[in-house]
PALO-634860 format. One record per residue (C-alpha): residue number from 1; x, y, z. Coordinates in pm, 1 decimal, always signed. Example, Ala and Ser with C-alpha at 12.3 -4.5 7.8 and 13.67 -1.06 7.14 Angstrom:
R   num          u          v          w
R     1    +1230.0     -450.0     +780.0
R     2    +1367.0     -106.0     +714.0
//
This chain:
R   num          u          v          w
R     1    +6306.0    +4929.6    +9382.7
R     2    +6543.7    +5002.5    +9669.2
R     3    +6441.4    +4936.4   +10029.6
R     4    +6390.9    +5311.9   +10078.6
R     5    +6173.4    +5329.0    +9767.4
R     6    +5966.6    +5034.9    +9889.3
R     7    +5915.9    +5199.8   +10226.1
R     8    +5815.7    +5529.2   +10064.3
R     9    +5568.1    +5348.9    +9837.6
R    10    +5418.6    +5156.7   +10128.9
R    11    +5375.0    +5477.0   +10330.8
R    12    +5208.5    +5648.2   +10036.0
R    13    +4979.8    +5350.4    +9978.8
R    14    +4859.1    +5363.7   +10339.3
R    15    +4781.6    +5734.9   +10309.5
R    16    +4622.0    +5702.9    +9966.9
R    17    +4412.0    +5404.6   +10073.8
R    18    +4257.6    +5613.5   +10349.5
R    19    +4189.2    +5895.9   +10103.3
R    20    +4038.7    +5658.2    +9847.1
R    21    +3823.2    +5497.1   +10117.0
R    22    +3683.3    +5838.6   +10205.1
R    23    +3642.8    +5968.8    +9851.6
R    24    +3487.1    +5649.7    +9716.5
R    25    +3156.6    +5742.2    +9879.0
R    26    +3140.5    +6101.9    +9752.3
R    27    +2884.0    +5991.9    +9496.4
R    28    +2709.2    +5726.8    +9707.2
R    29    +2363.5    +5824.9    +9832.4
R    30    +2450.5    +6186.8    +9749.7
R    31    +2107.1    +6307.3    +9859.4
R    32    +2248.0    +6648.3    +9954.6
R    33    +2333.3    +6731.0    +9592.5
R    34    +2109.2    +6876.1    +9324.4
R    35    +2191.2    +6845.4    +8956.6
R    36    +2034.1    +7102.0    +8726.6
R    37    +2028.6    +7049.2    +8350.7
R    38    +1861.4    +7371.3    +8235.4
R    39    +1866.6    +7293.7    +7860.8
R    40    +1663.5    +6978.2    +7930.6
R    41    +1444.4    +7118.7    +8209.4
R    42    +1582.4    +6857.8    +8447.4
R    43    +1639.1    +6881.1    +8820.9
R    44    +1786.2    +6564.1    +8970.7
R    45    +1804.4    +6489.4    +9345.1
R    46    +1968.4    +6151.2    +9415.8
R    47    +1792.9    +5881.2    +9614.8
R    48    +1959.5    +5677.4    +9889.8
R    49    +2147.7    +5387.8    +9733.5
R    50    +2219.0    +5560.4    +9405.9
R    51    +2580.3    +5599.5    +9295.9
R    52    +2677.3    +5888.2    +9070.0
R    53    +2990.2    +5818.0    +8867.5
R    54    +3130.2    +6159.6    +8963.2
R    55    +2973.8    +6389.7    +9218.8
R    56    +3154.4    +6690.4    +9068.4
R    57    +2907.3    +6883.2    +8855.4
R    58    +2996.1    +6914.5    +8489.1
R    59    +2820.2    +6988.1    +8163.5
R    60    +3107.7    +6933.5    +7920.4
R    61    +3223.8    +7279.6    +8021.0
R    62    +3491.0    +7128.6    +8006.2
R    63    +3429.3    +6852.7    +8264.3
R    64    +3188.5    +6582.3    +8145.7
R    65    +2844.5    +6530.3    +8294.8
R    66    +2876.8    +6203.5    +8488.0
R    67    +2589.9    +6270.6    +8725.9
R    68    +2422.5    +5939.0    +8643.8
R    69    +2386.0    +5602.4    +8813.4
R    70    +2576.8    +5376.3    +8574.5
R    71    +2505.7    +5008.8    +8636.7
R    72    +2869.8    +4921.8    +8566.2
R    73    +3031.7    +5189.9    +8780.3
R    74    +2791.4    +5146.4    +9069.1
R    75    +2856.6    +4771.9    +9091.5
R    76    +3233.3    +4832.0    +9097.0
R    77    +3204.0    +5103.0    +9363.0
R    78    +2988.8    +4875.4    +9580.4
R    79    +3239.9    +4593.6    +9537.5
R    80    +3518.7    +4823.0    +9660.6
R    81    +3301.2    +4936.0    +9951.9
R    82    +3250.6    +4569.6   +10040.6
R    83    +3628.9    +4535.0   +10071.5
R    84    +3652.4    +4842.9   +10292.0
R    85    +3381.7    +4717.9   +10526.5
R    86    +3530.4    +4366.9   +10537.5
R    87    +3881.8    +4490.3   +10619.8
R    88    +3759.6    +4739.3   +10881.3
R    89    +3867.5    +5053.7   +10694.9
R    90    +3505.5    +5166.2   +10682.8
R    91    +3272.5    +5103.1   +10977.4
R    92    +3030.3    +4812.1   +10963.6
R    93    +2748.9    +5067.1   +10945.2
R    94    +2865.6    +5151.3   +10592.8
R    95    +2718.3    +4820.0   +10483.6
R    96    +2401.8    +5028.9   +10497.0
R    97    +2516.3    +5188.2   +10171.1
R    98    +2518.1    +4844.6   +10012.1
R    99    +2172.3    +4775.4   +10155.8
R   100    +2041.6    +5103.4   +10011.3
R   101    +2207.3    +5023.3    +9677.7
R   102    +2025.8    +4690.0    +9665.2
R   103    +1693.1    +4854.9    +9744.5
R   104    +1751.6    +5134.3    +9493.0
R   105    +1829.6    +4874.2    +9226.8
R   106    +1519.4    +4670.5    +9309.2
R   107    +1314.6    +4988.8    +9281.0
R   108    +1412.2    +5027.0    +8916.3
R   109    +1220.1    +4713.9    +8811.2
R   110     +901.2    +4895.1    +8720.8
R   111    +1052.8    +5164.7    +8500.1
R   112     +914.4    +5177.6    +8147.1
R   113     +950.9    +5409.1    +7854.2
R   114     +573.4    +5420.3    +7806.2
R   115     +530.3    +5572.7    +8152.0
R   116     +774.7    +5847.4    +8060.3
R   117     +599.0    +5918.6    +7732.1
R   118     +261.1    +5930.9    +7906.0
R   119     +377.6    +6243.5    +8089.0
R   120     +395.1    +6443.5    +7767.5
R   121     +629.0    +6548.1    +7488.6
R   122     +987.6    +6516.6    +7606.9
R   123    +1098.7    +6786.4    +7367.0
R   124     +861.4    +7053.3    +7486.3
R   125    +1060.4    +7331.7    +7648.9
R   126    +1398.2    +7179.1    +7567.1
R   127    +1654.1    +7425.6    +7435.3
R   128    +1645.4    +7394.7    +7052.9
R   129    +2021.7    +7340.6    +7044.3
R   130    +1981.4    +7035.7    +7269.4
R   131    +1672.2    +6868.5    +7120.5
R   132    +1897.8    +6641.6    +6915.4
R   133    +2019.2    +6484.0    +7240.6
R   134    +1670.9    +6373.2    +7354.4
R   135    +1572.4    +6010.2    +7296.4
R   136    +1311.1    +5927.8    +7036.6
R   137     +969.6    +5791.2    +7126.3
R   138    +1047.6    +5465.1    +6946.6
R   139    +1364.2    +5421.6    +7150.8
R   140    +1184.1    +5480.5    +7480.1
R   141     +897.6    +5246.6    +7393.3
R   142    +1152.2    +4967.1    +7379.9
R   143    +1221.2    +5007.8    +7752.2
R   144     +994.0    +4749.0    +7911.0
R   145    +1032.3    +4438.2    +8119.3
R   146    +1391.9    +4332.3    +8173.9
R   147    +1518.5    +4577.7    +7910.4
R   148    +1571.3    +4826.2    +8191.8
R   149    +1890.6    +4635.8    +8281.0
R   150    +2038.8    +4706.8    +7938.5
R   151    +1981.1    +5079.8    +7980.3
R   152    +2343.7    +5142.5    +8083.3
R   153    +2247.9    +5412.3    +8331.5
R   154    +1953.8    +5583.3    +8499.8
R   155    +1919.6    +5914.1    +8675.4
R   156    +2019.4    +5888.0    +9042.8
R   157    +1668.2    +5994.1    +9141.5
R   158    +1548.5    +5657.8    +9009.2
R   159    +1403.1    +5781.4    +8679.9
R   160    +1486.5    +5677.3    +8326.2
R   161    +1762.9    +5863.4    +8147.2
R   162    +1588.9    +6038.1    +7856.0
R   163    +1908.9    +6146.6    +7681.6
R   164    +2064.1    +5971.9    +7383.3
R   165    +2335.2    +5723.9    +7476.5
R   166    +2487.1    +5398.4    +7355.0
R   167    +2230.2    +5131.0    +7431.7
R   168    +2204.2    +4843.7    +7506.7
R   169    +2496.7    +4747.6    +7729.4
R   170    +2489.3    +4409.0    +7896.4
R   171    +2774.5    +4410.3    +8146.0
R   172    +2593.4    +4584.0    +8433.8
R   173    +2381.3    +4291.0    +8552.5
R   174    +2678.1    +4053.2    +8540.9
R   175    +2894.4    +4289.3    +8746.8
R   176    +2614.3    +4348.2    +8992.7
R   177    +2563.3    +3973.0    +9029.3
R   178    +2933.5    +3923.1    +9103.3
R   179    +2929.2    +4200.5    +9362.3
R   180    +2621.2    +4054.0    +9530.3
R   181    +2774.4    +3706.1    +9537.3
R   182    +3087.1    +3844.1    +9704.8
R   183    +2877.7    +4038.5    +9955.2
R   184    +2683.4    +3724.8   +10041.9
R   185    +3006.5    +3527.5   +10080.4
R   186    +3182.0    +3794.4   +10290.0
R   187    +2899.0    +3831.8   +10537.2
R   188    +2896.7    +4211.8   +10515.8
R   189    +2518.5    +4226.6   +10468.0
R   190    +2277.5    +4260.8   +10755.5
R   191    +2065.3    +3944.2   +10799.5
R   192    +1743.2    +4113.0   +10688.2
R   193    +1909.4    +4235.7   +10367.0
R   194    +2035.6    +3898.2   +10249.5
R   195    +1693.4    +3801.5   +10115.3
R   196    +1670.2    +4123.4    +9914.9
R   197    +2022.1    +4065.7    +9782.1
R   198    +1921.5    +3715.2    +9675.4
R   199    +1615.8    +3852.6    +9496.7
R   200    +1824.4    +4106.2    +9304.2
R   201    +2084.9    +3840.5    +9226.7
R   202    +1821.7    +3620.6    +9062.6
R   203    +1705.1    +3915.3    +8852.5
R   204    +2062.8    +3978.0    +8739.0
R   205    +2129.2    +3613.9    +8654.1
R   206    +1800.6    +3590.1    +8464.3
R   207    +1896.5    +3892.8    +8255.4
R   208    +2239.1    +3751.2    +8172.9
R   209    +2082.6    +3418.6    +8075.1
R   210    +1827.5    +3589.9    +7852.4
R   211    +2064.5    +3826.3    +7669.5
R   212    +2419.1    +3686.5    +7676.7
R   213    +2401.5    +3581.1    +7312.4
R   214    +2313.1    +3930.7    +7190.7
R   215    +2566.6    +4191.7    +7077.9
R   216    +2581.6    +4505.7    +7287.2
R   217    +2782.0    +4824.4    +7317.2
R   218    +3122.0    +4768.0    +7470.4
R   219    +3260.5    +4898.7    +7798.3
R   220    +3362.1    +5238.3    +7653.4
R   221    +3017.8    +5284.0    +7495.6
R   222    +3148.0    +5351.8    +7145.7
R   223    +3080.3    +5045.0    +6930.4
R   224    +2828.7    +4762.9    +6904.4
R   225    +2970.8    +4413.2    +6884.8
R   226    +3083.2    +4101.0    +7068.4
R   227    +3268.2    +4251.6    +7360.4
R   228    +3534.5    +4055.6    +7550.0
R   229    +3477.3    +4251.3    +7870.6
R   230    +3103.3    +4186.4    +7870.5
R   231    +3150.8    +3821.5    +7780.2
R   232    +3403.7    +3742.3    +8050.2
R   233    +3208.4    +3906.0    +8333.5
R   234    +2890.8    +3732.7    +8211.4
R   235    +3075.4    +3399.7    +8203.9
R   236    +3203.3    +3448.8    +8559.5
R   237    +2865.1    +3563.2    +8690.8
R   238    +2692.8    +3256.6    +8547.2
R   239    +2961.3    +3018.4    +8677.7
R   240    +2950.1    +3158.3    +9028.6
R   241    +2575.9    +3203.0    +9008.5
R   242    +2533.4    +2836.5    +8918.9
R   243    +2711.8    +2736.0    +9237.1
R   244    +2492.1    +2966.3    +9441.1
R   245    +2175.2    +2836.1    +9274.2
R   246    +2278.5    +2477.6    +9340.7
R   247    +2320.0    +2566.0    +9707.9
R   248    +1967.2    +2710.6    +9698.9
R   249    +1835.8    +2382.1    +9559.5
R   250    +1753.8    +2523.4    +9215.4
R   251    +1924.2    +2262.7    +8997.8
R   252    +1736.6    +2361.7    +8681.6
R   253    +1849.0    +2726.3    +8688.0
R   254    +2199.7    +2618.6    +8787.7
R   255    +2216.9    +2388.0    +8487.6
R   256    +2111.7    +2664.6    +8251.1
R   257    +2379.2    +2892.7    +8398.4
R   258    +2646.1    +2624.3    +8353.8
R   259    +2542.1    +2567.8    +7993.5
R   260    +2541.6    +2938.4    +7906.1
R   261    +2878.6    +2995.9    +8076.0
R   262    +3030.3    +2720.5    +7861.7
R   263    +2899.1    +2888.7    +7546.9
R   264    +3045.9    +3220.5    +7659.6
R   265    +3383.9    +3065.2    +7741.8
R   266    +3404.7    +2918.4    +7392.4
R   267    +3317.1    +3255.6    +7241.0
R   268    +3586.5    +3424.4    +7451.1
R   269    +3845.9    +3181.3    +7318.1
R   270    +3756.2    +3310.3    +6972.7
R   271    +3884.0    +3657.7    +7061.3
R   272    +4246.1    +3540.4    +7040.7
R   273    +4447.0    +3705.7    +6767.4
R   274    +4822.8    +3687.6    +6710.9
R   275    +4968.8    +3795.6    +7046.3
R   276    +4659.9    +3928.2    +7227.2
R   277    +4289.7    +3893.2    +7293.4
R   278    +4087.0    +4125.2    +7071.4
R   279    +3859.7    +4346.9    +7276.0
R   280    +3570.3    +4374.9    +7032.5
R   281    +3458.8    +4151.2    +6748.7
R   282    +3231.8    +4322.3    +6493.1
R   283    +2861.8    +4255.0    +6528.0
R   284    +2826.3    +4237.9    +6148.7
R   285    +3040.9    +4249.4    +5839.3
R   286    +3183.3    +4596.0    +5791.4
R   287    +3115.2    +4713.5    +6148.5
R   288    +3411.0    +4825.6    +6361.6
R   289    +3606.9    +4596.7    +6589.2
R   290    +3901.1    +4663.4    +6819.6
R   291    +4210.2    +4464.0    +6906.6
R   292    +4438.8    +4592.1    +7185.1
R   293    +4235.5    +4749.2    +7463.9
R   294    +4280.6    +4761.4    +7842.2
R   295    +3916.3    +4649.2    +7863.1
R   296    +4041.2    +4291.0    +7827.4
R   297    +4253.7    +4319.0    +8142.5
R   298    +3975.3    +4495.1    +8330.4
R   299    +3742.2    +4213.9    +8227.7
R   300    +3979.6    +3946.1    +8356.7
R   301    +4006.5    +4127.9    +8691.1
R   302    +3638.6    +4207.3    +8733.3
R   303    +3540.2    +3852.9    +8639.2
R   304    +3785.4    +3710.0    +8892.0
R   305    +3797.0    +3358.7    +8746.1
R   306    +4029.2    +3162.1    +8978.2
R   307    +4224.1    +2974.3    +8711.2
R   308    +4229.9    +2860.5    +8351.2
R   309    +4153.7    +3059.3    +8036.5
R   310    +4059.4    +3423.3    +8092.2
R   311    +4204.6    +3437.0    +8443.7
R   312    +4527.4    +3605.7    +8552.0
R   313    +4692.3    +3262.2    +8509.5
R   314    +4602.7    +3253.1    +8139.8
R   315    +4923.7    +3295.2    +7932.7
R   316    +4719.0    +3466.4    +7662.6
R   317    +4580.8    +3723.2    +7908.1
R   318    +4936.2    +3783.0    +8027.9
R   319    +5049.4    +3830.1    +7667.2
R   320    +4769.8    +4081.2    +7614.9
R   321    +4888.9    +4291.0    +7907.8
R   322    +5248.3    +4278.8    +7780.5
R   323    +5130.5    +4400.9    +7438.8
R   324    +4939.0    +4686.7    +7601.9
R   325    +5248.1    +4786.5    +7800.2
R   326    +5451.8    +4796.7    +7479.7
R   327    +5185.2    +5003.4    +7305.8
R   328    +5156.6    +5275.9    +7566.4
R   329    +5525.0    +5281.7    +7657.3
R   330    +5587.5    +5418.3    +7310.0
R   331    +5265.6    +5614.5    +7266.1
R   332    +5269.9    +5840.7    +7573.3
R   333    +5553.8    +6093.0    +7623.5
R   334    +5509.3    +6071.3    +8003.6
R   335    +5637.5    +5713.6    +7987.6
R   336    +5988.6    +5804.5    +7874.5
R   337    +6237.2    +5642.0    +8112.6
R   338    +5961.4    +5498.6    +8332.5
R   339    +6001.6    +5146.5    +8472.5
R   340    +5631.5    +5067.7    +8428.0
R   341    +5427.7    +5269.3    +8177.6
R   342    +5110.2    +5461.7    +8248.4
R   343    +4840.5    +5289.5    +8045.1
R   344    +4546.0    +5422.2    +7848.8
R   345    +4249.7    +5250.8    +7687.9
R   346    +4340.2    +5182.5    +7322.4
R   347    +4559.2    +5329.4    +7050.8
R   348    +4293.5    +5537.5    +6872.1
R   349    +4144.1    +5687.3    +7188.3
R   350    +4087.2    +6062.9    +7161.4
R   351    +3836.1    +6117.9    +7442.7
R   352    +3964.2    +6416.5    +7642.6
R   353    +4294.3    +6380.3    +7460.7
R   354    +4314.4    +6003.5    +7494.0
R   355    +4539.6    +6016.0    +7797.5
R   356    +4643.0    +5765.2    +8059.9
R   357    +4366.9    +5631.4    +8281.7
R   358    +4409.0    +5562.7    +8650.8
R   359    +4191.4    +5250.4    +8624.8
R   360    +4407.1    +5118.1    +8339.8
R   361    +4740.6    +5163.2    +8517.4
R   362    +4595.3    +5033.0    +8844.5
R   363    +4462.9    +4729.0    +8657.1
R   364    +4814.9    +4640.7    +8545.1
R   365    +4930.9    +4653.4    +8906.0
R   366    +4637.3    +4447.7    +9031.3
R   367    +4688.1    +4184.7    +8760.7
R   368    +5046.9    +4127.2    +8878.1
R   369    +4946.4    +4117.7    +9245.1
R   370    +4673.9    +3862.6    +9186.6
R   371    +4914.2    +3652.2    +8986.3
R   372    +5172.9    +3668.0    +9265.4
R   373    +4914.4    +3561.6    +9523.5
R   374    +4799.8    +3272.7    +9304.8
R   375    +5153.5    +3140.2    +9265.6
R   376    +5237.6    +3160.8    +9635.3
R   377    +4906.2    +2990.2    +9700.6
R   378    +5019.4    +2689.4    +9498.7
R   379    +4880.1    +2759.5    +9152.0
R   380    +5071.0    +2614.8    +8858.5
R   381    +5230.0    +2861.5    +8616.8
R   382    +5251.6    +2771.4    +8249.2
R   383    +5537.7    +2922.0    +8047.7
R   384    +5440.1    +2930.0    +7680.9
R   385    +5550.6    +3099.6    +7363.9
R   386    +5271.5    +3352.9    +7426.4
R   387    +5377.7    +3477.4    +7770.4
R   388    +5758.2    +3456.7    +7756.2
R   389    +5785.9    +3832.8    +7706.2
R   390    +5552.4    +3898.8    +7997.1
R   391    +5764.3    +3679.2    +8224.0
R   392    +6091.9    +3827.2    +8097.6
R   393    +5997.8    +4185.0    +8184.1
R   394    +5905.1    +4081.2    +8538.4
R   395    +6223.2    +3878.6    +8592.0
R   396    +6444.0    +4129.9    +8414.7
R   397    +6584.5    +3853.5    +8196.8
R   398    +6469.4    +3593.5    +7946.9
R   399    +6357.2    +3277.2    +8130.9
R   400    +6597.4    +2987.5    +8086.0
R   401    +6531.5    +2618.4    +8016.6
R   402    +6518.3    +2525.3    +8384.9
R   403    +6178.5    +2508.4    +8560.9
R   404    +6059.7    +2840.2    +8697.0
R   405    +6074.1    +2884.6    +9071.9
R   406    +5725.3    +2987.0    +9184.5
R   407    +5847.3    +3190.7    +9483.1
R   408    +6098.0    +3383.7    +9273.3
R   409    +5840.4    +3442.4    +9003.6
R   410    +5580.2    +3558.5    +9258.3
R   411    +5829.5    +3805.2    +9404.7
R   412    +5903.2    +3937.4    +9056.1
R   413    +5533.6    +3988.5    +8983.6
R   414    +5486.8    +4161.1    +9318.3
R   415    +5773.1    +4398.0    +9236.1
R   416    +5629.5    +4459.3    +8889.6
R   417    +5295.0    +4551.1    +9045.6
R   418    +5474.7    +4794.6    +9274.0
R   419    +5636.5    +4957.1    +8970.6
R   420    +5292.6    +5029.1    +8826.4
R   421    +5170.1    +5171.3    +9156.9
R   422    +5479.5    +5392.3    +9166.5
R   423    +5369.0    +5527.3    +8829.9
R   424    +5023.2    +5599.6    +8970.0
R   425    +5187.2    +5773.0    +9265.9
R   426    +5390.4    +5993.3    +9032.0
R   427    +5072.9    +6132.3    +8875.1
R   428    +4857.8    +6159.3    +9187.9
R   429    +4837.4    +6507.0    +9346.6
R   430    +4924.5    +6562.0    +9711.4
R   431    +4556.9    +6565.9    +9813.6
R   432    +4508.4    +6216.8    +9667.2
R   433    +4224.8    +6318.6    +9434.2
R   434    +4181.8    +6082.7    +9139.4
R   435    +4023.4    +6199.7    +8816.6
R   436    +3942.5    +5980.9    +8518.3
R   437    +4258.4    +6052.9    +8317.6
R   438    +4593.8    +6226.8    +8323.3
R   439    +4740.0    +6389.3    +8014.2
R   440    +4964.8    +6173.5    +7796.8
R   441    +5220.1    +6454.1    +7754.1
R   442    +5205.9    +6660.1    +8074.7
R   443    +5057.2    +6422.3    +8333.4
R   444    +4798.4    +6684.2    +8435.6
R   445    +4463.2    +6543.6    +8543.5
R   446    +4184.7    +6560.1    +8285.2
R   447    +3822.4    +6459.5    +8232.1
R   448    +3588.9    +6379.7    +8523.7
R   449    +3710.0    +6475.8    +8871.1
R   450    +3677.0    +6245.4    +9173.0
R   451    +3577.0    +5948.6    +8956.8
R   452    +3431.2    +5676.9    +9177.7
R   453    +3568.7    +5403.6    +8951.8
R   454    +3922.8    +5541.6    +8989.9
R   455    +3898.5    +5515.2    +9368.7
R   456    +3748.3    +5166.8    +9337.8
R   457    +4038.0    +5062.8    +9113.1
R   458    +4288.9    +5188.9    +9368.3
R   459    +4115.3    +5003.3    +9651.3
R   460    +4100.0    +4670.7    +9466.9
R   461    +4463.8    +4700.3    +9353.1
R   462    +4583.3    +4777.2    +9705.7
R   463    +4372.7    +4497.1    +9848.6
R   464    +4526.8    +4256.9    +9594.8
R   465    +4874.6    +4371.5    +9700.6
R   466    +4797.9    +4310.3   +10066.5
R   467    +4668.6    +3963.0    +9985.7
R   468    +4982.0    +3885.2    +9785.7
R   469    +5204.2    +4001.3   +10071.6
R   470    +5007.0    +3794.0   +10323.6
R   471    +5046.0    +3485.5   +10105.0
R   472    +5417.6    +3554.9   +10060.7
R   473    +5471.0    +3607.8   +10434.1
//
């Protein structure tokens, strides 16, 4: 990029960061909204602390209905809000949203399927064309005890979701644990909330310990199997959780977390295939798996391991991102002539046209920024046969036999991250609104509007860039 281009990008980032900081909370504690689902006789009024994935009403008409509190999305939105409070973009009072989120989450502990069934036949009064979308009694009876945390999502009024969905999913508790650990470390929580956060953290760690060996539905909620994304965030949560438990004097629980994290790390190593980590290993013979998928990169980022395998310093993770860039550079017409391609989820994706995702393209930028910061901070960089292509595209030339200069390499990764953010800028409207996707051929926004996760992805990518620049300066 030229100096003028860099200045223009920096100016846009400042404006867009402010917009993302404002729009992130559109679905947080949205108690002023009412969601009607007439075919199901549902009227949902969110509670304080709930986080709807998108506050824009939809019923697949054509926008999807994302008016649910997803455990995954809500943890990521709260993590981004933590950054905004810590850096002063949002007032300290906004830590109250995190407090309410913790209390909302604790309030879900007593939910059971039996209690729902005791209220009567769920199908009574449901539009006949929609009865097929109502959960069975057998399915609901399985919701008891800690199984609530594998429910994927609940209604933002704190009730069980009674609609069919892909269950169980086991990434939510791990992500929530990581967010809580960061909140406790950053000091953004009010003193009287720290005890409640610790209580919820123990619940999350207990769930991960109890269920990490079980297959679950993957991040995109399509297929059951051994999911890289779930495994890496579980591994990170247990590693960091073990340190926290040791500090609390609970050596027994810390030991169990260490042991389980080691098992998960070994399983993650088994995802390596020629040139990339496979996203999903089949749960059983004949069941579907998936190789190239941006979920692997999202998992590395959300886990935040500081070094070693399955961190941004992992040559195999770097190779996976390079393979994804190659895939989407040729798959999406909007990438013709573009320095850094807009990325989607996976090759076969057809959801709302299978377009580019903001979170995917932002993840590529954030990956490079975190790598740049690590190198300037003194981390060792390993050049291997796996990551040579990744390094070459950042440097603009094949690396030679001489040792790599860390400062030069960090600057190249920083510039490569900027190229991905320039791609995001190209497909962001003037008002800064971020949907879920943008069309692979036209670049027009598609799917859910004002997606909280998209704003969270922008905030974490920009924060990573600022950290890289501070290290470099």
